[in-house]
PDB file of N, CA, C and O in Angstrom, chain B, residues numbered from 101:
ATOM      1  N   MET B 101     -29.360  22.156  -7.913  1.00  0.00           N
ATOM      2  CA  MET B 101     -28.694  23.829  -6.489  1.00  0.00           C
ATOM      3  C   MET B 101     -27.738  22.568  -5.648  1.00  0.00           C
ATOM      4  O   MET B 101     -27.968  21.401  -5.331  1.00  0.00           O
ATOM      5  N   LYS B 102     -26.596  23.476  -5.498  1.00  0.00           N
ATOM      6  CA  LYS B 102     -25.424  22.428  -5.130  1.00  0.00           C
ATOM      7  C   LYS B 102     -25.659  22.440  -3.929  1.00  0.00           C
ATOM      8  O   LYS B 102     -25.536  23.633  -3.650  1.00  0.00           O
ATOM      9  N   ASP B 103     -26.122  21.495  -2.295  1.00  0.00           N
ATOM     10  CA  ASP B 103     -25.688  21.948  -1.029  1.00  0.00           C
ATOM     11  C   ASP B 103     -24.401  22.453  -0.680  1.00  0.00           C
ATOM     12  O   ASP B 103     -23.429  21.788  -1.042  1.00  0.00           O
ATOM     13  N   LYS B 104     -24.269  23.210  -0.223  1.00  0.00           N
ATOM     14  CA  LYS B 104     -22.709  23.908   0.298  1.00  0.00           C
ATOM     15  C   LYS B 104     -22.240  23.636   1.726  1.00  0.00           C
ATOM     16  O   LYS B 104     -21.088  23.871   2.092  1.00  0.00           O
ATOM     17  N   ASN B 105     -23.221  23.113   2.536  1.00  0.00           N
ATOM     18  CA  ASN B 105     -22.739  22.403   3.955  1.00  0.00           C
ATOM     19  C   ASN B 105     -22.785  20.846   3.321  1.00  0.00           C
ATOM     20  O   ASN B 105     -23.443  20.460   4.288  1.00  0.00           O
ATOM     21  N   LYS B 106     -22.675  19.896   2.694  1.00  0.00           N
ATOM     22  CA  LYS B 106     -21.883  19.133   2.285  1.00  0.00           C
ATOM     23  C   LYS B 106     -20.505  18.906   2.041  1.00  0.00           C
ATOM     24  O   LYS B 106     -19.767  19.600   1.342  1.00  0.00           O
ATOM     25  N   PRO B 107     -20.134  17.583   2.853  1.00  0.00           N
ATOM     26  CA  PRO B 107     -18.700  17.871   2.712  1.00  0.00           C
ATOM     27  C   PRO B 107     -18.199  17.747   1.660  1.00  0.00           C
ATOM     28  O   PRO B 107     -19.089  17.872   0.819  1.00  0.00           O
ATOM     29  N   LYS B 108     -16.947  17.509   1.049  1.00  0.00           N
ATOM     30  CA  LYS B 108     -16.467  17.079  -0.497  1.00  0.00           C
ATOM     31  C   LYS B 108     -15.600  15.650   0.004  1.00  0.00           C
ATOM     32  O   LYS B 108     -14.884  15.435   0.983  1.00  0.00           O
ATOM     33  N   LYS B 109     -16.109  14.638  -1.378  1.00  0.00           N
ATOM     34  CA  LYS B 109     -15.583  13.716  -1.102  1.00  0.00           C
ATOM     35  C   LYS B 109     -13.644  13.903  -0.867  1.00  0.00           C
ATOM     36  O   LYS B 109     -13.046  14.924  -1.204  1.00  0.00           O
ATOM     37  N   GLN B 110     -13.201  13.103  -0.456  1.00  0.00           N
ATOM     38  CA  GLN B 110     -11.154  12.837  -0.113  1.00  0.00           C
ATOM     39  C   GLN B 110     -11.248  11.557  -0.835  1.00  0.00           C
ATOM     40  O   GLN B 110     -11.893  10.523  -0.658  1.00  0.00           O
ATOM     41  N   SER B 111     -10.167  12.073  -1.938  1.00  0.00           N
ATOM     42  CA  SER B 111      -9.140  10.225  -1.941  1.00  0.00           C
ATOM     43  C   SER B 111      -8.007  10.311  -0.864  1.00  0.00           C
ATOM     44  O   SER B 111      -7.421  11.333  -0.507  1.00  0.00           O
ATOM     45  N   LEU B 112      -7.808   8.969  -0.395  1.00  0.00           N
ATOM     46  CA  LEU B 112      -7.121   8.940   0.541  1.00  0.00           C
ATOM     47  C   LEU B 112      -6.037   8.234  -0.132  1.00  0.00           C
ATOM     48  O   LEU B 112      -6.516   7.216  -0.631  1.00  0.00           O
ATOM     49  N   THR B 113      -4.281   8.362  -0.462  1.00  0.00           N
ATOM     50  CA  THR B 113      -3.986   7.544  -0.836  1.00  0.00           C
ATOM     51  C   THR B 113      -2.695   7.098   0.212  1.00  0.00           C
ATOM     52  O   THR B 113      -2.092   8.006   0.784  1.00  0.00           O
ATOM     53  N   PHE B 114      -2.305   5.708   0.434  1.00  0.00           N
ATOM     54  CA  PHE B 114      -1.439   4.811   1.072  1.00  0.00           C
ATOM     55  C   PHE B 114      -0.318   4.348   0.254  1.00  0.00           C
ATOM     56  O   PHE B 114      -0.194   3.527  -0.655  1.00  0.00           O
ATOM     57  N   ILE B 115       0.531   5.222   0.941  1.00  0.00           N
ATOM     58  CA  ILE B 115       2.330   4.331  -0.375  1.00  0.00           C
ATOM     59  C   ILE B 115       3.262   4.192   1.154  1.00  0.00           C
ATOM     60  O   ILE B 115       3.628   5.061   1.946  1.00  0.00           O
ATOM     61  N   LYS B 116       3.472   2.458   1.144  1.00  0.00           N
ATOM     62  CA  LYS B 116       4.304   1.696   1.699  1.00  0.00           C
ATOM     63  C   LYS B 116       5.571   1.064   1.130  1.00  0.00           C
ATOM     64  O   LYS B 116       5.735   0.158   0.314  1.00  0.00           O
ATOM     65  N   SER B 117       6.363   1.788   1.779  1.00  0.00           N
ATOM     66  CA  SER B 117       8.120   1.234   0.888  1.00  0.00           C
ATOM     67  C   SER B 117       7.363  -0.507   1.511  1.00  0.00           C
ATOM     68  O   SER B 117       6.508  -0.725   2.369  1.00  0.00           O
ATOM     69  N   PHE B 118       8.374  -1.726   0.367  1.00  0.00           N
ATOM     70  CA  PHE B 118       8.157  -2.803   0.619  1.00  0.00           C
ATOM     71  C   PHE B 118       9.206  -3.270   1.752  1.00  0.00           C
ATOM     72  O   PHE B 118       9.656  -4.294   2.266  1.00  0.00           O
ATOM     73  N   SER B 119       9.256  -2.576   1.781  1.00  0.00           N
ATOM     74  CA  SER B 119      10.984  -2.639   3.499  1.00  0.00           C
ATOM     75  C   SER B 119      10.096  -2.935   4.676  1.00  0.00           C
ATOM     76  O   SER B 119      10.287  -3.733   5.594  1.00  0.00           O
ATOM     77  N   LYS B 120       8.764  -1.868   4.386  1.00  0.00           N
ATOM     78  CA  LYS B 120       8.008  -2.011   5.843  1.00  0.00           C
ATOM     79  C   LYS B 120       6.639  -3.200   5.620  1.00  0.00           C
ATOM     80  O   LYS B 120       5.561  -3.160   6.214  1.00  0.00           O
ATOM     81  N   ILE B 121       6.879  -3.756   5.056  1.00  0.00           N
ATOM     82  CA  ILE B 121       5.556  -4.853   4.241  1.00  0.00           C
ATOM     83  C   ILE B 121       6.365  -6.278   5.050  1.00  0.00           C
ATOM     84  O   ILE B 121       7.454  -6.828   4.887  1.00  0.00           O
ATOM     85  N   SER B 122       5.412  -6.463   5.803  1.00  0.00           N
ATOM     86  CA  SER B 122       5.874  -8.040   5.926  1.00  0.00           C
ATOM     87  C   SER B 122       4.462  -9.960   5.542  1.00  0.00           C
ATOM     88  O   SER B 122       3.642  -9.563   4.715  1.00  0.00           O
ATOM     89  N   LYS B 123       4.332 -10.587   5.687  1.00  0.00           N
ATOM     90  CA  LYS B 123       3.436 -11.400   5.749  1.00  0.00           C
ATOM     91  C   LYS B 123       2.201 -10.903   6.696  1.00  0.00           C
ATOM     92  O   LYS B 123       0.976 -10.827   6.602  1.00  0.00           O
ATOM     93  N   LYS B 124       2.738 -10.746   7.209  1.00  0.00           N
ATOM     94  CA  LYS B 124       1.237  -9.537   8.324  1.00  0.00           C
ATOM     95  C   LYS B 124       0.750  -8.594   8.177  1.00  0.00           C
ATOM     96  O   LYS B 124      -0.006  -8.042   8.978  1.00  0.00           O
ATOM     97  N   SER B 125       1.128  -8.153   6.967  1.00  0.00           N
ATOM     98  CA  SER B 125       0.426  -7.008   6.335  1.00  0.00           C
ATOM     99  C   SER B 125      -1.119  -7.768   4.706  1.00  0.00           C
ATOM    100  O   SER B 125      -1.997  -7.222   4.038  1.00  0.00           O
ATOM    101  N   VAL B 126      -0.856  -8.451   4.769  1.00  0.00           N
ATOM    102  CA  VAL B 126      -1.832  -9.629   4.114  1.00  0.00           C
ATOM    103  C   VAL B 126      -3.297  -7.980   4.216  1.00  0.00           C
ATOM    104  O   VAL B 126      -3.603  -7.517   3.117  1.00  0.00           O
ATOM    105  N   PHE B 127      -3.935  -7.380   5.387  1.00  0.00           N
ATOM    106  CA  PHE B 127      -4.861  -6.785   4.805  1.00  0.00           C
ATOM    107  C   PHE B 127      -4.313  -5.577   4.531  1.00  0.00           C
ATOM    108  O   PHE B 127      -4.767  -5.594   3.387  1.00  0.00           O
ATOM    109  N   GLU B 128      -3.615  -4.327   4.581  1.00  0.00           N
ATOM    110  CA  GLU B 128      -3.173  -3.227   3.950  1.00  0.00           C
ATOM    111  C   GLU B 128      -2.546  -3.401   2.871  1.00  0.00           C
ATOM    112  O   GLU B 128      -2.788  -2.563   2.002  1.00  0.00           O
ATOM    113  N   ALA B 129      -1.575  -4.470   2.534  1.00  0.00           N
ATOM    114  CA  ALA B 129      -1.022  -4.601   1.137  1.00  0.00           C
ATOM    115  C   ALA B 129      -1.722  -5.313   0.198  1.00  0.00           C
ATOM    116  O   ALA B 129      -2.223  -4.864  -0.833  1.00  0.00           O
ATOM    117  N   GLY B 130      -1.742  -6.840   0.740  1.00  0.00           N
ATOM    118  CA  GLY B 130      -2.776  -8.041  -0.158  1.00  0.00           C
ATOM    119  C   GLY B 130      -2.247  -8.679  -0.162  1.00  0.00           C
ATOM    120  O   GLY B 130      -1.598  -8.610   0.881  1.00  0.00           O
ATOM    121  N   GLY B 131      -1.818  -9.862  -0.986  1.00  0.00           N
ATOM    122  CA  GLY B 131      -1.361 -11.196  -0.849  1.00  0.00           C
ATOM    123  C   GLY B 131      -0.103 -11.031  -1.789  1.00  0.00           C
ATOM    124  O   GLY B 131       0.891 -11.704  -1.520  1.00  0.00           O
ATOM    125  N   LYS B 132      -0.079 -10.016  -3.082  1.00  0.00           N
ATOM    126  CA  LYS B 132       0.676  -9.906  -3.627  1.00  0.00           C
ATOM    127  C   LYS B 132       1.922  -8.897  -3.311  1.00  0.00           C
ATOM    128  O   LYS B 132       3.111  -9.077  -3.575  1.00  0.00           O
ATOM    129  N   GLY B 133       1.213  -7.623  -2.576  1.00  0.00           N
ATOM    130  CA  GLY B 133       2.043  -6.979  -1.710  1.00  0.00           C
ATOM    131  C   GLY B 133       2.786  -7.428  -0.422  1.00  0.00           C
ATOM    132  O   GLY B 133       3.184  -6.390   0.108  1.00  0.00           O
ATOM    133  N   ALA B 134       3.037  -8.160   0.087  1.00  0.00           N
ATOM    134  CA  ALA B 134       2.915  -8.922   1.531  1.00  0.00           C
ATOM    135  C   ALA B 134       4.010  -9.771   1.008  1.00  0.00           C
ATOM    136  O   ALA B 134       4.853 -10.089   1.847  1.00  0.00           O
ATOM    137  N   SER B 135       4.201 -10.264  -0.367  1.00  0.00           N
ATOM    138  CA  SER B 135       4.948 -11.253  -0.277  1.00  0.00           C
ATOM    139  C   SER B 135       6.681 -10.342  -1.085  1.00  0.00           C
ATOM    140  O   SER B 135       7.883 -10.566  -0.942  1.00  0.00           O
ATOM    141  N   LEU B 136       5.922  -9.380  -1.850  1.00  0.00           N
ATOM    142  CA  LEU B 136       7.250  -8.447  -2.370  1.00  0.00           C
ATOM    143  C   LEU B 136       7.641  -7.648  -0.697  1.00  0.00           C
ATOM    144  O   LEU B 136       8.811  -7.280  -0.586  1.00  0.00           O
ATOM    145  N   GLY B 137       7.190  -7.528  -0.106  1.00  0.00           N
ATOM    146  CA  GLY B 137       7.611  -7.180   0.851  1.00  0.00           C
ATOM    147  C   GLY B 137       9.243  -8.162   1.682  1.00  0.00           C
ATOM    148  O   GLY B 137      10.395  -8.020   2.093  1.00  0.00           O
ATOM    149  N   GLU B 138       7.717  -9.478   1.378  1.00  0.00           N
ATOM    150  CA  GLU B 138       8.961 -10.873   2.280  1.00  0.00           C
ATOM    151  C   GLU B 138      10.190 -11.228   1.258  1.00  0.00           C
ATOM    152  O   GLU B 138      11.323 -11.594   1.568  1.00  0.00           O
ATOM    153  N   MET B 139       9.707 -11.042   0.100  1.00  0.00           N
ATOM    154  CA  MET B 139      11.254 -10.703  -0.469  1.00  0.00           C
ATOM    155  C   MET B 139      12.267 -10.001  -0.267  1.00  0.00           C
ATOM    156  O   MET B 139      13.365 -10.491  -0.005  1.00  0.00           O
ATOM    157  N   THR B 140      11.976  -8.415  -0.387  1.00  0.00           N
ATOM    158  CA  THR B 140      12.615  -7.300  -0.103  1.00  0.00           C
ATOM    159  C   THR B 140      13.233  -7.396   1.039  1.00  0.00           C
ATOM    160  O   THR B 140      14.322  -6.827   1.118  1.00  0.00           O
ATOM    161  N   ALA B 141      12.820  -7.982   1.982  1.00  0.00           N
ATOM    162  CA  ALA B 141      13.051  -8.403   3.713  1.00  0.00           C
ATOM    163  C   ALA B 141      14.188  -9.408   3.418  1.00  0.00           C
ATOM    164  O   ALA B 141      15.292  -8.892   3.589  1.00  0.00           O
ATOM    165  N   ALA B 142      14.219 -10.481   3.089  1.00  0.00           N
ATOM    166  CA  ALA B 142      14.862 -12.038   1.994  1.00  0.00           C
ATOM    167  C   ALA B 142      16.173 -11.410   1.597  1.00  0.00           C
ATOM    168  O   ALA B 142      17.153 -12.142   1.459  1.00  0.00           O
ATOM    169  N   LYS B 143      16.262 -10.176   1.411  1.00  0.00           N
ATOM    170  CA  LYS B 143      17.365  -9.527  -0.510  1.00  0.00           C
ATOM    171  C   LYS B 143      17.199  -9.690  -1.137  1.00  0.00           C
ATOM    172  O   LYS B 143      17.897  -9.172  -2.009  1.00  0.00           O
ATOM    173  N   ILE B 144      15.749 -10.878  -1.710  1.00  0.00           N
ATOM    174  CA  ILE B 144      15.415 -10.352  -3.400  1.00  0.00           C
ATOM    175  C   ILE B 144      15.310  -9.658  -4.158  1.00  0.00           C
ATOM    176  O   ILE B 144      14.335  -8.973  -3.849  1.00  0.00           O
ATOM    177  N   SER B 145      15.840  -9.219  -5.361  1.00  0.00           N
ATOM    178  CA  SER B 145      16.116  -8.211  -6.053  1.00  0.00           C
ATOM    179  C   SER B 145      14.516  -7.777  -6.424  1.00  0.00           C
ATOM    180  O   SER B 145      14.266  -8.339  -7.490  1.00  0.00           O
ATOM    181  N   VAL B 146      13.186  -6.907  -5.916  1.00  0.00           N
ATOM    182  CA  VAL B 146      12.089  -6.474  -6.443  1.00  0.00           C
ATOM    183  C   VAL B 146      12.700  -5.423  -6.757  1.00  0.00           C
ATOM    184  O   VAL B 146      13.515  -4.697  -6.189  1.00  0.00           O
ATOM    185  N   PRO B 147      11.818  -5.442  -8.484  1.00  0.00           N
ATOM    186  CA  PRO B 147      13.006  -3.394  -8.759  1.00  0.00           C
ATOM    187  C   PRO B 147      11.338  -2.595  -8.059  1.00  0.00           C
ATOM    188  O   PRO B 147      10.397  -2.853  -7.308  1.00  0.00           O
ATOM    189  N   ILE B 148      11.853  -1.563  -8.919  1.00  0.00           N
ATOM    190  CA  ILE B 148      11.802   0.253  -8.139  1.00  0.00           C
ATOM    191  C   ILE B 148       9.576  -0.600  -8.358  1.00  0.00           C
ATOM    192  O   ILE B 148       9.249  -1.633  -8.942  1.00  0.00           O
ATOM    193  N   GLY B 149       8.539   0.546  -7.521  1.00  0.00           N
ATOM    194  CA  GLY B 149       8.220   0.696  -8.522  1.00  0.00           C
ATOM    195  C   GLY B 149       6.892  -0.301  -8.932  1.00  0.00           C
ATOM    196  O   GLY B 149       5.916   0.142  -9.536  1.00  0.00           O
ATOM    197  N   PHE B 150       7.069  -2.179  -8.360  1.00  0.00           N
ATOM    198  CA  PHE B 150       7.121  -3.151  -9.463  1.00  0.00           C
ATOM    199  C   PHE B 150       4.994  -2.943  -8.878  1.00  0.00           C
ATOM    200  O   PHE B 150       4.127  -3.591  -9.463  1.00  0.00           O
TER     201      PHE B 150
END
């Protein structure tokens, strides 16, 4: 029997564009994401959705 008062599990999705990520974003974006953010800031072409 399921407990009706038990809260449902929720999944969270976080999406941030590379233009809003820098090397200071390693905790939230990981090393690769932070590097892609730095490359974007340096005007290096990064494929969309990489």
